[in-house]
N, C-alpha and C positions, 0 to 999 in steps of 0.2 A: 678429567675428563669434562666437558659442555656438557649440561644437561641440557634436553630436549626442551621445554618449555610449551605449555600450551594457552588455549584460549577461547574459551567459551563464543563464538559469533553466533551470531542471530539470524540464519538462513530463511528464505522465503519457505519453505515447509518447518518451520521450527529451527531450533541449538544444533547447532555443529560442534563439534572440537575441532581446532586445527593447531596442528604442532604448528613452537617456530622456525621447525626445520624445513617447512611448505614453504612461509615466506624462502629463506635460505634459501632453497631451492630454486622460488621464482627469481631472485637475482642473480643467482649463478646463471640461470639457461638464456635471463636476461628476456626473458618469456614478460615484456608491458613495452608501453610508447616510448622508444624511444629517444624521435625524433624532436626539437624544442626544448631540451629539459633544464630543468631551473631551479637551482636548490630554495630552502625557504630565504637566503640572503640575496639574491637577486639574482645570484652568480653563473652564466651558462654551465652547462657542464654536458660533458663529451664521455663512453666510458670505451673504451681500447677493450679491456681486459679485465671482468670484476670480481679476480683477484683468484687465489687458490686456497679452493673449501679448507676450513682447520676444523677439522676433529676432535681435536684436544684442546687445551686452556688455550687464552688468551683471543684475539679478533678471531670473528668468524670466516675472514675472507682477507688472505696476507699475500701483499704486490700486487694487488692493486693499479691500473694505471686508468689513468682517472685527467680530464680536462677539464680542467676550471678556466673560465673570465679568458681561454685561447693558449693557459700555460698547461703543461704536460703534466702529471706529480704521482710519482707514485709512491703507495702506501697504502695503509689496510684500512677496510672496512667493517667496522661494525651495525648485525641485523637484527631487530627488536619491534618489538610491539608498538609500545608507548618508550617516548623521549622518559618517562622515570623510570624505564627500565635499568638505563644504566647506572644511575644513583640506587637502584633496589640491588644492584649486583658490585658496587660499591666499584666499579670502574676507575671513577676517577681517583685509588688510591692506588692503583695497578700498577704496571711503570709498565706490563704486555702491551698496554690500551694507547702507548702514547707514541705512537706512530699511528692512530688512527685520520684517516684526515674525513673518512664520508662518514654518515652515522643516517643509515639508512630505516626509518621509521614508518612503521604498516598506515599509520591514521592518528593523528592530531589528538591528541586529551581536553579533553572537556574545561582541567581546570591547563590555566597557562604554570607549564612543570618550568620549576628553576631549570636554568643553564646546566650544558653541558659542556665539561674543560678533562681533558687530561690531569697526569699527576706535575704533569708540567704546566699547565694551566696556558693548553691550544686548545683551541674550540673549533670542532671538525665540523664540519659542514651539514647542515640535511636536509634529506629527501624523503618529503614522504614517499610511497608508493601506491597508495591503494587508487588515488588519478593516475594513474598510470595505468591499470588493470587492464593486458585486452579480455580474459573475461569474468567472470562472478570470485568471486573466494569457494565454495563451493566446489565449481570447474574443478577451480587447482587441486584439493582436500580431495576429491574423486581421483582424481589423477594418483595422489598417491595412495592412496590405501590400493588403486587396482594393483601397482605396482609394487605392495607390500603384500598385497594378497597373493600374485603372482609365484612371491616368494613360500606360499606357506602348507605346509602338506597337512596340517591336524584343523581338526574346525572345531576349536576350544571356545573358538570366542562364543558356537552357539551354541553351549549345553545347552543354558538357563533353554533360552528359544524352545527346542527341542523339549524341556520339561513343559511344555504351556500344552493344553486339549487343542486338536488337532484344529477345531472350525478359529480358536482363538489365530495359530499360526498362521491361517488360511487368511481371515481378515485383514492380520497385521501388514502383513506382506500385499497384498490388494493396494489397502488406504496406503499402506507407500511406495504400491508404484502410481497411486492415481496423485499420488504428489509431487514425484517425478515426473510424471506428466506434463503437470500443471508447471512446474520446472524450468523446464524446456520450451514449452507453445509462449510463457514469459520474451524466452530471451528469441526466444524465434522473433516475436511479435516483436522486438529491436529495432536486428537485425533487419529486416523485411522495409519497415519504414523507414532506417539509416539509410539501406541501401538498394532495394528493390528488388523483385522475385528474378534476375536472370543473376544478379550479383553475389546477392547473398547466396543463390546455391554453387556460385563457384567458389567465394568465401568458404561456403558447408562440405565441399566436397573435397577439398585440398584440409582441410583441417582435420576428417578425419582419414584420410588417405598419413598423416602426419603420428597418427599412433597417442597414446601420452604420452610416449617424452619427443616426441617431432614439432606440438601439435601448432606451436610457439614461431618459427622459421615458413613453413610452407603456408600460415597464416599469412606471415611480410611478403612473401610469393605473388598468393595471392593477391591481396594489395599491389603490389610491384604490377603487377601483370596481369591486370581485368581478360576477362575472357576473350576479346576479341584481340588481345594481343597472343594469348596462345595460340590462338589458329595460325600465326605472321610465320610465312619464311622460314624459316632457317632458327624456329626456334627445339632447343635440344635438349632432354634430359641431366647432361655432362652441365651447359649453359649454367642451369637455374641449379644443379645439386653445389656448384666452386662458386656461388653470389650468398651460399651462404654456411660457405664450410668451417666456418670455426664453434658452428654454433647447434648442429649433427650429434644427437648422444646417440653414439651408436653402438656404442657396450654394451652385451647380450641381443641384442637384434637378430632374429632368423635373417638368413640374406632373402626370402621371400621380403620381409618387409625391409628392407630398406631404401630410407627417402627416393634412390637415384631411380629403382625399382620405378616406386611408385610413382616417380612422378613423370615417369616413362609411358609407366599404364593411365596414368593423367590426360597426358600427349596426345594416346593413339585415341583417346574417348572423342577428345577432342575435336581431332583431327575428321575420325570417321563420323561422330556425330555434334558439329559442329553447333548446335543451334539448341542442344539436349535440354535446357532450363526451359525452353516454352515447350517442344517435345514431352517433357515428362509431369508439365501440368496439365496436358490435352488428356495424357491417362488415364493422370490420377481423378480427373473428372471421370469419369466412366467405374472405378470402382464402384460395386453396389454396396449401398446401407444396412449393413444388419445389426441385429442385437447383438452386442457384442459381451449379453451376461450369463452368454451357454458357457457349454467347456468349448478350451482351445481347439480342441478333434471338433464335436460340431459346427462350432463357427468355420475354421481352415474350410470343412468340408463345404457347408453353407455358400462362402464366397469361392470352392475351387483355386484357393491359398497357395497349394505349389505351380500350377498353370501360370496363375497371373504373377505368378513372383519373376519368372524362369521368363516369360514374357517382357517381363520390363529389363529385366536385365541384358538382354537379346534385343530386345527394337530401342533402349533408349540408351543403353553402355556398351554396345556389344560385344559383349560378356567376355570382357575387358578383365573383372575382380573376379576373384576366391569368393564361392560361395559368401566364408563369415561376412567377411569386409563386409560385402556387397551389404547383406544382411544390416550389419552396423550402419551402412551409411543410411540404409533409411528408416529404422530407427530412433539413429539419432539426430543426422538429418531431416531429410523429407520428406517424413510424415510431421512434425512440427512446424516446420516450414506451413507444409501443402496448408495444416489445416490452420493457420497462421492469414496463411492467403483468402483463407473462406474457400479453397478449392474441394473441400469436404469434412466431415470430423472423425479426422483419423485415430480419436481412442484404440478403438475396437483394435480396429488396424494392428497399430501399434502395441497390442494389449498380447496382441497370439501372435505376433512376427516369430518367425524362427528367431532365436539370439543369434547377436552378433559375435566377436568377440570375447569373450571372457576366459575367467581361470577355471579352471576343471574345482577347486572347493566351491567354485558357489552352485557347480551343474551335483557336485559331491553333497551337499548342503543342503538344495531343495529335495534332492532325492530321500535324505534322513527326512527331514524337519515333514514328511508325507506332500512336502507340496503337486507334488510332481507323479502319473502316473500317466499309465495307458490315454486318458480320457482327460486327460489337463499335462503334456509332456512338455516338455522346456521348451520356457519360451521367452520372447524377449519384456513382459512385463513383469514373468516372476525374477527372471533375472534382476533387474528394477528394484521391486522389493526387495530382494535380497541384499543388493549393493548398498544401498536406501540405510541397509542397517547393520549393516560392517562400520557403514562411512557416519552413523552414531555413535555408535560403538556403545549404544544402550542396551545391547541386546542381553 
């Protein structure tokens, strides 16, 4: 059986561990820019089918269907961090890898590695994945960590952390939350500069509605259909869903989270509030500035957060989204984007806002760690700090 190789990546707020399986999932989900693909040798590349994910011995994906310079080829695909991994794993001596037609590598190496070939002397085409990614590697790794965390019932991964003094635990969580905020703010700035306020809001909203499993197809639909196109007569969720039919990940989804349902909800918002990004900007400008260093309970009381949250949900989004999904939309998309646009300093609101969708294990962890209580109830900031710890795997 294959081992799950790991590599330490330098992120915006420190190093984090990325498993090779995360990179394999990026290929499987085709969560990368697929237009105008070219291999390193200069051949045009189309991917009709990424292949069957192989969790046993042999190539990572079998029976993939790719088009090289207009010729369709059926073969295997091997995924690595580096080209040299092919040699370190001794694939050139293993006949199981003789049908590999495409070598997908995350990033180039500083030194020129030895050429890759199979035991029969065939040289697979090479594709670098890093320049094609739709999002940063930390986001992909966080998605994978969240999905893994959803399956966990126990909290062995926080045992050592809980042994630390309470003030140290709270400081660490706060620092990690602040780092997560800066991370989100950096990418919000990039999207704002590239797309502008309206398009960035539209793309962020679609992405959040896709959850961890279906962000990629949602983003592709957002790029294909700008906000004005979403308002056109005849636009419906069934047609949008059908256009990404091969790429939706539906296993394990609750009916309420089905992408067809989420698309229908977003179309409802667009029809009822056709210029919702502009209305959102006007509303966010009215949020009062209050010292965010106070407890969560005091901050929420000072800014009347429950009432403001309800007003925002109903006046801008017509109450179409459930509470937790709406909260996720605000903290993951709109507060970072609004801060990047200079509409407000959104960190305090982001820190003390109600948590969005999160695994129950995180809530239990924060309770056992003493981070949440009556004065500091569950909030997005504490959740973000805990998520960062889980991603680091360094507790």
